[in-house]
PyMOL commands that place a pseudoatom at each C-alpha (Angstrom):
pseudoatom trace, name=CA, resn=UNK, resi=1, chain=A, elem=C, hetatm=0, pos=[196.508, 144.865, -164.824]
pseudoatom trace, name=CA, resn=UNK, resi=2, chain=A, elem=C, hetatm=0, pos=[196.065, 148.521, -163.938]
pseudoatom trace, name=CA, resn=UNK, resi=3, chain=A, elem=C, hetatm=0, pos=[196.801, 149.191, -160.278]
pseudoatom trace, name=CA, resn=UNK, resi=4, chain=A, elem=C, hetatm=0, pos=[196.101, 152.916, -160.407]
pseudoatom trace, name=CA, resn=UNK, resi=5, chain=A, elem=C, hetatm=0, pos=[192.928, 155.008, -160.309]
pseudoatom trace, name=CA, resn=UNK, resi=6, chain=A, elem=C, hetatm=0, pos=[192.455, 157.080, -163.461]
pseudoatom trace, name=CA, resn=UNK, resi=7, chain=A, elem=C, hetatm=0, pos=[190.217, 159.559, -161.609]
pseudoatom trace, name=CA, resn=UNK, resi=8, chain=A, elem=C, hetatm=0, pos=[193.066, 160.505, -159.247]
pseudoatom trace, name=CA, resn=UNK, resi=9, chain=A, elem=C, hetatm=0, pos=[195.360, 163.449, -159.827]
pseudoatom trace, name=CA, resn=UNK, resi=10, chain=A, elem=C, hetatm=0, pos=[198.472, 161.432, -158.928]
pseudoatom trace, name=CA, resn=UNK, resi=11, chain=A, elem=C, hetatm=0, pos=[199.304, 157.713, -158.655]
pseudoatom trace, name=CA, resn=UNK, resi=12, chain=A, elem=C, hetatm=0, pos=[202.855, 157.777, -157.307]
pseudoatom trace, name=CA, resn=UNK, resi=13, chain=A, elem=C, hetatm=0, pos=[204.789, 154.595, -156.724]
pseudoatom trace, name=CA, resn=UNK, resi=14, chain=A, elem=C, hetatm=0, pos=[208.036, 152.918, -155.738]
pseudoatom trace, name=CA, resn=UNK, resi=15, chain=A, elem=C, hetatm=0, pos=[209.274, 149.356, -155.714]
pseudoatom trace, name=CA, resn=UNK, resi=16, chain=A, elem=C, hetatm=0, pos=[212.341, 147.420, -154.613]
pseudoatom trace, name=CA, resn=UNK, resi=17, chain=A, elem=C, hetatm=0, pos=[213.474, 143.959, -155.655]
pseudoatom trace, name=CA, resn=UNK, resi=18, chain=A, elem=C, hetatm=0, pos=[216.915, 143.209, -154.289]
pseudoatom trace, name=CA, resn=UNK, resi=19, chain=A, elem=C, hetatm=0, pos=[219.332, 145.901, -155.449]
pseudoatom trace, name=CA, resn=UNK, resi=20, chain=A, elem=C, hetatm=0, pos=[216.953, 147.047, -158.200]
pseudoatom trace, name=CA, resn=UNK, resi=21, chain=A, elem=C, hetatm=0, pos=[214.458, 149.807, -157.477]
pseudoatom trace, name=CA, resn=UNK, resi=22, chain=A, elem=C, hetatm=0, pos=[212.335, 152.366, -159.286]
pseudoatom trace, name=CA, resn=UNK, resi=23, chain=A, elem=C, hetatm=0, pos=[210.079, 155.234, -158.266]
pseudoatom trace, name=CA, resn=UNK, resi=24, chain=A, elem=C, hetatm=0, pos=[207.814, 157.726, -160.010]
pseudoatom trace, name=CA, resn=UNK, resi=25, chain=A, elem=C, hetatm=0, pos=[206.388, 161.099, -158.944]
pseudoatom trace, name=CA, resn=UNK, resi=26, chain=A, elem=C, hetatm=0, pos=[203.538, 161.039, -161.523]
pseudoatom trace, name=CA, resn=UNK, resi=27, chain=A, elem=C, hetatm=0, pos=[203.509, 164.784, -162.062]
pseudoatom trace, name=CA, resn=UNK, resi=28, chain=A, elem=C, hetatm=0, pos=[204.286, 165.870, -158.503]
pseudoatom trace, name=CA, resn=UNK, resi=29, chain=A, elem=C, hetatm=0, pos=[207.402, 168.049, -158.061]
pseudoatom trace, name=CA, resn=UNK, resi=30, chain=A, elem=C, hetatm=0, pos=[210.559, 165.981, -158.515]
pseudoatom trace, name=CA, resn=UNK, resi=31, chain=A, elem=C, hetatm=0, pos=[211.549, 164.000, -155.427]
pseudoatom trace, name=CA, resn=UNK, resi=32, chain=A, elem=C, hetatm=0, pos=[208.375, 164.727, -153.440]
pseudoatom trace, name=CA, resn=UNK, resi=33, chain=A, elem=C, hetatm=0, pos=[206.439, 161.480, -153.942]
pseudoatom trace, name=CA, resn=UNK, resi=34, chain=A, elem=C, hetatm=0, pos=[208.192, 158.413, -155.366]
pseudoatom trace, name=CA, resn=UNK, resi=35, chain=A, elem=C, hetatm=0, pos=[211.420, 158.876, -153.449]
pseudoatom trace, name=CA, resn=UNK, resi=36, chain=A, elem=C, hetatm=0, pos=[209.706, 159.255, -150.033]
pseudoatom trace, name=CA, resn=UNK, resi=37, chain=A, elem=C, hetatm=0, pos=[207.699, 156.099, -150.808]
pseudoatom trace, name=CA, resn=UNK, resi=38, chain=A, elem=C, hetatm=0, pos=[210.954, 154.244, -151.585]
pseudoatom trace, name=CA, resn=UNK, resi=39, chain=A, elem=C, hetatm=0, pos=[212.471, 155.600, -148.368]
pseudoatom trace, name=CA, resn=UNK, resi=40, chain=A, elem=C, hetatm=0, pos=[209.495, 154.166, -146.448]
pseudoatom trace, name=CA, resn=UNK, resi=41, chain=A, elem=C, hetatm=0, pos=[210.161, 150.759, -148.030]
pseudoatom trace, name=CA, resn=UNK, resi=42, chain=A, elem=C, hetatm=0, pos=[213.866, 150.963, -147.216]
pseudoatom trace, name=CA, resn=UNK, resi=43, chain=A, elem=C, hetatm=0, pos=[213.203, 152.308, -143.713]
pseudoatom trace, name=CA, resn=UNK, resi=44, chain=A, elem=C, hetatm=0, pos=[211.354, 149.107, -142.880]
pseudoatom trace, name=CA, resn=UNK, resi=45, chain=A, elem=C, hetatm=0, pos=[214.029, 146.965, -144.569]
pseudoatom trace, name=CA, resn=UNK, resi=46, chain=A, elem=C, hetatm=0, pos=[211.560, 145.353, -146.979]
pseudoatom trace, name=CA, resn=UNK, resi=47, chain=A, elem=C, hetatm=0, pos=[212.306, 143.669, -150.284]
pseudoatom trace, name=CA, resn=UNK, resi=48, chain=A, elem=C, hetatm=0, pos=[210.069, 142.453, -153.092]
pseudoatom trace, name=CA, resn=UNK, resi=49, chain=A, elem=C, hetatm=0, pos=[207.646, 145.316, -152.437]
pseudoatom trace, name=CA, resn=UNK, resi=50, chain=A, elem=C, hetatm=0, pos=[205.573, 147.670, -154.593]
pseudoatom trace, name=CA, resn=UNK, resi=51, chain=A, elem=C, hetatm=0, pos=[203.727, 150.629, -153.046]
pseudoatom trace, name=CA, resn=UNK, resi=52, chain=A, elem=C, hetatm=0, pos=[201.319, 152.915, -154.904]
pseudoatom trace, name=CA, resn=UNK, resi=53, chain=A, elem=C, hetatm=0, pos=[199.971, 156.022, -153.176]
pseudoatom trace, name=CA, resn=UNK, resi=54, chain=A, elem=C, hetatm=0, pos=[196.984, 157.625, -154.881]
pseudoatom trace, name=CA, resn=UNK, resi=55, chain=A, elem=C, hetatm=0, pos=[196.134, 161.292, -154.244]
pseudoatom trace, name=CA, resn=UNK, resi=56, chain=A, elem=C, hetatm=0, pos=[193.205, 163.440, -155.258]
pseudoatom trace, name=CA, resn=UNK, resi=57, chain=A, elem=C, hetatm=0, pos=[193.791, 167.191, -155.124]
pseudoatom trace, name=CA, resn=UNK, resi=58, chain=A, elem=C, hetatm=0, pos=[191.543, 168.695, -152.459]
pseudoatom trace, name=CA, resn=UNK, resi=59, chain=A, elem=C, hetatm=0, pos=[192.250, 172.362, -153.075]
pseudoatom trace, name=CA, resn=UNK, resi=60, chain=A, elem=C, hetatm=0, pos=[194.997, 172.805, -150.460]
pseudoatom trace, name=CA, resn=UNK, resi=61, chain=A, elem=C, hetatm=0, pos=[198.558, 173.249, -151.705]
pseudoatom trace, name=CA, resn=UNK, resi=62, chain=A, elem=C, hetatm=0, pos=[200.838, 171.138, -149.516]
pseudoatom trace, name=CA, resn=UNK, resi=63, chain=A, elem=C, hetatm=0, pos=[204.222, 172.429, -150.688]
pseudoatom trace, name=CA, resn=UNK, resi=64, chain=A, elem=C, hetatm=0, pos=[207.276, 170.224, -151.132]
pseudoatom trace, name=CA, resn=UNK, resi=65, chain=A, elem=C, hetatm=0, pos=[207.671, 169.380, -147.447]
pseudoatom trace, name=CA, resn=UNK, resi=66, chain=A, elem=C, hetatm=0, pos=[203.988, 168.575, -147.080]
pseudoatom trace, name=CA, resn=UNK, resi=67, chain=A, elem=C, hetatm=0, pos=[204.026, 166.319, -150.134]
pseudoatom trace, name=CA, resn=UNK, resi=68, chain=A, elem=C, hetatm=0, pos=[207.101, 164.468, -148.875]
pseudoatom trace, name=CA, resn=UNK, resi=69, chain=A, elem=C, hetatm=0, pos=[205.462, 163.910, -145.465]
pseudoatom trace, name=CA, resn=UNK, resi=70, chain=A, elem=C, hetatm=0, pos=[202.127, 162.929, -147.026]
pseudoatom trace, name=CA, resn=UNK, resi=71, chain=A, elem=C, hetatm=0, pos=[203.510, 160.380, -149.492]
pseudoatom trace, name=CA, resn=UNK, resi=72, chain=A, elem=C, hetatm=0, pos=[206.245, 158.999, -147.238]
pseudoatom trace, name=CA, resn=UNK, resi=73, chain=A, elem=C, hetatm=0, pos=[203.984, 158.906, -144.183]
pseudoatom trace, name=CA, resn=UNK, resi=74, chain=A, elem=C, hetatm=0, pos=[201.141, 157.199, -146.013]
pseudoatom trace, name=CA, resn=UNK, resi=75, chain=A, elem=C, hetatm=0, pos=[203.477, 154.572, -147.458]
pseudoatom trace, name=CA, resn=UNK, resi=76, chain=A, elem=C, hetatm=0, pos=[205.126, 153.947, -144.066]
pseudoatom trace, name=CA, resn=UNK, resi=77, chain=A, elem=C, hetatm=0, pos=[201.782, 153.604, -142.289]
pseudoatom trace, name=CA, resn=UNK, resi=78, chain=A, elem=C, hetatm=0, pos=[200.461, 151.162, -144.899]
pseudoatom trace, name=CA, resn=UNK, resi=79, chain=A, elem=C, hetatm=0, pos=[203.642, 149.093, -144.760]
pseudoatom trace, name=CA, resn=UNK, resi=80, chain=A, elem=C, hetatm=0, pos=[203.522, 148.922, -140.946]
pseudoatom trace, name=CA, resn=UNK, resi=81, chain=A, elem=C, hetatm=0, pos=[199.955, 147.606, -141.078]
pseudoatom trace, name=CA, resn=UNK, resi=82, chain=A, elem=C, hetatm=0, pos=[200.434, 145.251, -144.031]
pseudoatom trace, name=CA, resn=UNK, resi=83, chain=A, elem=C, hetatm=0, pos=[200.826, 141.523, -143.598]
pseudoatom trace, name=CA, resn=UNK, resi=84, chain=A, elem=C, hetatm=0, pos=[204.418, 140.509, -144.334]
pseudoatom trace, name=CA, resn=UNK, resi=85, chain=A, elem=C, hetatm=0, pos=[205.012, 137.250, -146.195]
pseudoatom trace, name=CA, resn=UNK, resi=86, chain=A, elem=C, hetatm=0, pos=[208.517, 135.832, -146.412]
pseudoatom trace, name=CA, resn=UNK, resi=87, chain=A, elem=C, hetatm=0, pos=[209.576, 134.849, -149.910]
pseudoatom trace, name=CA, resn=UNK, resi=88, chain=A, elem=C, hetatm=0, pos=[211.287, 131.462, -149.849]
pseudoatom trace, name=CA, resn=UNK, resi=89, chain=A, elem=C, hetatm=0, pos=[213.464, 130.481, -152.800]
pseudoatom trace, name=CA, resn=UNK, resi=90, chain=A, elem=C, hetatm=0, pos=[212.858, 126.859, -153.700]
pseudoatom trace, name=CA, resn=UNK, resi=91, chain=A, elem=C, hetatm=0, pos=[214.272, 124.409, -156.221]
pseudoatom trace, name=CA, resn=UNK, resi=92, chain=A, elem=C, hetatm=0, pos=[211.870, 121.962, -157.823]
pseudoatom trace, name=CA, resn=UNK, resi=93, chain=A, elem=C, hetatm=0, pos=[212.835, 118.304, -158.190]
pseudoatom trace, name=CA, resn=UNK, resi=94, chain=A, elem=C, hetatm=0, pos=[211.015, 115.275, -159.574]
pseudoatom trace, name=CA, resn=UNK, resi=95, chain=A, elem=C, hetatm=0, pos=[211.695, 112.062, -157.660]
pseudoatom trace, name=CA, resn=UNK, resi=96, chain=A, elem=C, hetatm=0, pos=[210.647, 108.412, -158.069]
pseudoatom trace, name=CA, resn=UNK, resi=97, chain=A, elem=C, hetatm=0, pos=[210.043, 106.281, -154.981]
pseudoatom trace, name=CA, resn=UNK, resi=98, chain=A, elem=C, hetatm=0, pos=[209.193, 102.592, -154.720]
pseudoatom trace, name=CA, resn=UNK, resi=99, chain=A, elem=C, hetatm=0, pos=[206.171, 101.501, -152.694]
pseudoatom trace, name=CA, resn=UNK, resi=100, chain=A, elem=C, hetatm=0, pos=[208.446, 99.987, -150.016]
pseudoatom trace, name=CA, resn=UNK, resi=101, chain=A, elem=C, hetatm=0, pos=[209.982, 103.393, -149.240]
pseudoatom trace, name=CA, resn=UNK, resi=102, chain=A, elem=C, hetatm=0, pos=[207.027, 105.662, -149.967]
pseudoatom trace, name=CA, resn=UNK, resi=103, chain=A, elem=C, hetatm=0, pos=[205.504, 105.993, -146.482]
pseudoatom trace, name=CA, resn=UNK, resi=104, chain=A, elem=C, hetatm=0, pos=[208.845, 106.703, -144.803]
pseudoatom trace, name=CA, resn=UNK, resi=105, chain=A, elem=C, hetatm=0, pos=[209.959, 109.175, -147.481]
pseudoatom trace, name=CA, resn=UNK, resi=106, chain=A, elem=C, hetatm=0, pos=[206.651, 111.067, -147.354]
pseudoatom trace, name=CA, resn=UNK, resi=107, chain=A, elem=C, hetatm=0, pos=[206.823, 111.219, -143.540]
pseudoatom trace, name=CA, resn=UNK, resi=108, chain=A, elem=C, hetatm=0, pos=[210.345, 112.629, -143.695]
pseudoatom trace, name=CA, resn=UNK, resi=109, chain=A, elem=C, hetatm=0, pos=[209.389, 115.159, -146.388]
pseudoatom trace, name=CA, resn=UNK, resi=110, chain=A, elem=C, hetatm=0, pos=[206.452, 116.490, -144.354]
pseudoatom trace, name=CA, resn=UNK, resi=111, chain=A, elem=C, hetatm=0, pos=[208.851, 117.144, -141.463]
pseudoatom trace, name=CA, resn=UNK, resi=112, chain=A, elem=C, hetatm=0, pos=[210.965, 119.538, -143.561]
pseudoatom trace, name=CA, resn=UNK, resi=113, chain=A, elem=C, hetatm=0, pos=[209.897, 123.131, -142.979]
pseudoatom trace, name=CA, resn=UNK, resi=114, chain=A, elem=C, hetatm=0, pos=[208.713, 125.010, -146.081]
pseudoatom trace, name=CA, resn=UNK, resi=115, chain=A, elem=C, hetatm=0, pos=[209.035, 121.992, -148.396]
pseudoatom trace, name=CA, resn=UNK, resi=116, chain=A, elem=C, hetatm=0, pos=[206.076, 121.666, -150.778]
pseudoatom trace, name=CA, resn=UNK, resi=117, chain=A, elem=C, hetatm=0, pos=[204.805, 118.519, -152.463]
pseudoatom trace, name=CA, resn=UNK, resi=118, chain=A, elem=C, hetatm=0, pos=[203.478, 119.965, -155.705]
pseudoatom trace, name=CA, resn=UNK, resi=119, chain=A, elem=C, hetatm=0, pos=[202.321, 116.775, -157.394]
pseudoatom trace, name=CA, resn=UNK, resi=120, chain=A, elem=C, hetatm=0, pos=[202.064, 113.101, -156.558]
pseudoatom trace, name=CA, resn=UNK, resi=121, chain=A, elem=C, hetatm=0, pos=[201.309, 110.477, -159.192]
pseudoatom trace, name=CA, resn=UNK, resi=122, chain=A, elem=C, hetatm=0, pos=[201.374, 106.722, -158.892]
pseudoatom trace, name=CA, resn=UNK, resi=123, chain=A, elem=C, hetatm=0, pos=[203.087, 104.344, -161.282]
pseudoatom trace, name=CA, resn=UNK, resi=124, chain=A, elem=C, hetatm=0, pos=[203.355, 100.528, -161.360]
pseudoatom trace, name=CA, resn=UNK, resi=125, chain=A, elem=C, hetatm=0, pos=[206.367, 100.439, -159.043]
pseudoatom trace, name=CA, resn=UNK, resi=126, chain=A, elem=C, hetatm=0, pos=[205.605, 103.313, -156.667]
pseudoatom trace, name=CA, resn=UNK, resi=127, chain=A, elem=C, hetatm=0, pos=[205.124, 107.047, -156.967]
pseudoatom trace, name=CA, resn=UNK, resi=128, chain=A, elem=C, hetatm=0, pos=[206.604, 110.067, -158.639]
pseudoatom trace, name=CA, resn=UNK, resi=129, chain=A, elem=C, hetatm=0, pos=[206.624, 113.288, -156.650]
pseudoatom trace, name=CA, resn=UNK, resi=130, chain=A, elem=C, hetatm=0, pos=[207.392, 116.802, -157.694]
pseudoatom trace, name=CA, resn=UNK, resi=131, chain=A, elem=C, hetatm=0, pos=[208.708, 118.637, -154.666]
pseudoatom trace, name=CA, resn=UNK, resi=132, chain=A, elem=C, hetatm=0, pos=[209.831, 122.226, -154.106]
pseudoatom trace, name=CA, resn=UNK, resi=133, chain=A, elem=C, hetatm=0, pos=[212.728, 122.279, -151.655]
pseudoatom trace, name=CA, resn=UNK, resi=134, chain=A, elem=C, hetatm=0, pos=[213.933, 125.449, -149.896]
pseudoatom trace, name=CA, resn=UNK, resi=135, chain=A, elem=C, hetatm=0, pos=[217.318, 126.182, -151.456]
pseudoatom trace, name=CA, resn=UNK, resi=136, chain=A, elem=C, hetatm=0, pos=[219.130, 126.251, -148.114]
pseudoatom trace, name=CA, resn=UNK, resi=137, chain=A, elem=C, hetatm=0, pos=[217.864, 122.711, -147.377]
pseudoatom trace, name=CA, resn=UNK, resi=138, chain=A, elem=C, hetatm=0, pos=[218.431, 121.228, -150.850]
pseudoatom trace, name=CA, resn=UNK, resi=139, chain=A, elem=C, hetatm=0, pos=[221.619, 119.229, -150.203]
pseudoatom trace, name=CA, resn=UNK, resi=140, chain=A, elem=C, hetatm=0, pos=[220.438, 117.966, -146.810]
pseudoatom trace, name=CA, resn=UNK, resi=141, chain=A, elem=C, hetatm=0, pos=[217.067, 116.912, -148.253]
pseudoatom trace, name=CA, resn=UNK, resi=142, chain=A, elem=C, hetatm=0, pos=[218.579, 115.030, -151.182]
pseudoatom trace, name=CA, resn=UNK, resi=143, chain=A, elem=C, hetatm=0, pos=[221.028, 113.353, -148.802]
pseudoatom trace, name=CA, resn=UNK, resi=144, chain=A, elem=C, hetatm=0, pos=[218.202, 112.358, -146.464]
pseudoatom trace, name=CA, resn=UNK, resi=145, chain=A, elem=C, hetatm=0, pos=[216.207, 110.867, -149.364]
pseudoatom trace, name=CA, resn=UNK, resi=146, chain=A, elem=C, hetatm=0, pos=[219.188, 108.738, -150.344]
pseudoatom trace, name=CA, resn=UNK, resi=147, chain=A, elem=C, hetatm=0, pos=[219.875, 107.675, -146.746]
pseudoatom trace, name=CA, resn=UNK, resi=148, chain=A, elem=C, hetatm=0, pos=[216.332, 106.645, -145.761]
pseudoatom trace, name=CA, resn=UNK, resi=149, chain=A, elem=C, hetatm=0, pos=[215.850, 104.648, -148.966]
pseudoatom trace, name=CA, resn=UNK, resi=150, chain=A, elem=C, hetatm=0, pos=[219.358, 103.160, -149.146]
pseudoatom trace, name=CA, resn=UNK, resi=151, chain=A, elem=C, hetatm=0, pos=[219.827, 105.001, -152.437]
pseudoatom trace, name=CA, resn=UNK, resi=152, chain=A, elem=C, hetatm=0, pos=[216.607, 103.746, -154.042]
pseudoatom trace, name=CA, resn=UNK, resi=153, chain=A, elem=C, hetatm=0, pos=[214.963, 107.192, -154.435]
pseudoatom trace, name=CA, resn=UNK, resi=154, chain=A, elem=C, hetatm=0, pos=[215.736, 108.458, -157.931]
pseudoatom trace, name=CA, resn=UNK, resi=155, chain=A, elem=C, hetatm=0, pos=[215.971, 112.123, -158.867]
pseudoatom trace, name=CA, resn=UNK, resi=156, chain=A, elem=C, hetatm=0, pos=[214.343, 112.050, -162.314]
pseudoatom trace, name=CA, resn=UNK, resi=157, chain=A, elem=C, hetatm=0, pos=[215.383, 115.488, -163.469]
pseudoatom trace, name=CA, resn=UNK, resi=158, chain=A, elem=C, hetatm=0, pos=[218.258, 117.426, -162.042]
pseudoatom trace, name=CA, resn=UNK, resi=159, chain=A, elem=C, hetatm=0, pos=[216.323, 120.662, -161.873]
pseudoatom trace, name=CA, resn=UNK, resi=160, chain=A, elem=C, hetatm=0, pos=[212.841, 121.431, -163.133]
pseudoatom trace, name=CA, resn=UNK, resi=161, chain=A, elem=C, hetatm=0, pos=[213.001, 125.079, -162.198]
pseudoatom trace, name=CA, resn=UNK, resi=162, chain=A, elem=C, hetatm=0, pos=[212.719, 127.526, -159.374]
pseudoatom trace, name=CA, resn=UNK, resi=163, chain=A, elem=C, hetatm=0, pos=[209.514, 128.178, -157.477]
for i in range(1, 163): cmd.bond("trace and resi %d" % i, "trace and resi %d" % (i + 1))
show_as sticks, trace
zoom trace
């Protein structure tokens, strides 16, 4: 997937994911484009973000200071106006529930914030659910499942993966 415009003179970018980051000036003088974009990301304390600023040369030389203000300012303005979506780390579990406990378990699961029921399939004795549990609620959720079913809910696989 190409996120840049090939007709532009410069497609400068920066990204941050945790402690890892990268930036690129795409032919602009060193430190005048990618780094100010990264500083805009960091200035708004964002993570898991990629910003690309595309520039077409209009005949006016901006100089180093002008480029820094243009790239950093554009990135900051876009980030201020962008919708922010929190990334929630989840652990996926497959569970088996008998028909006698199914309604209560499903009611309790729907009350847990940010828990996702990914798949529900029925078997002869009840249902199998694949659920994605927010990591900070994992132990409490598994404990609740055991408590409300008197230990009858089975975790089929210890961990399917992270979502």
